[in-house]
C-alpha positions, 0 to 999 in steps of 0.5 A: 500500500502507498504511504498515503494510505491509498492504493498505489495507483490512487496515491500516484494519481493524487500526487501527480495532480498536485505536482503538475503545472496548473493554469486555470482561468483564475489569472484572468478573473483575479483583476476583476475580482480585486476590483469588486473587492476594492468597491466592497471593502470597508476599512472601518470593519476590516482595517488591520485584518488580512484577507487571504486570496487563494 
């Protein structure tokens, strides 16, 4: 059995999915999303807090 606890094939597939290059449409969406975020940001509520972007 694979060290992940999955069968060797399933473990290999899982590892391969995390190791391959990925480029979805997030690169195009992020600038638009930041514009929306900027319009809705209220510094009286969120000042000093970080909001993660994944």
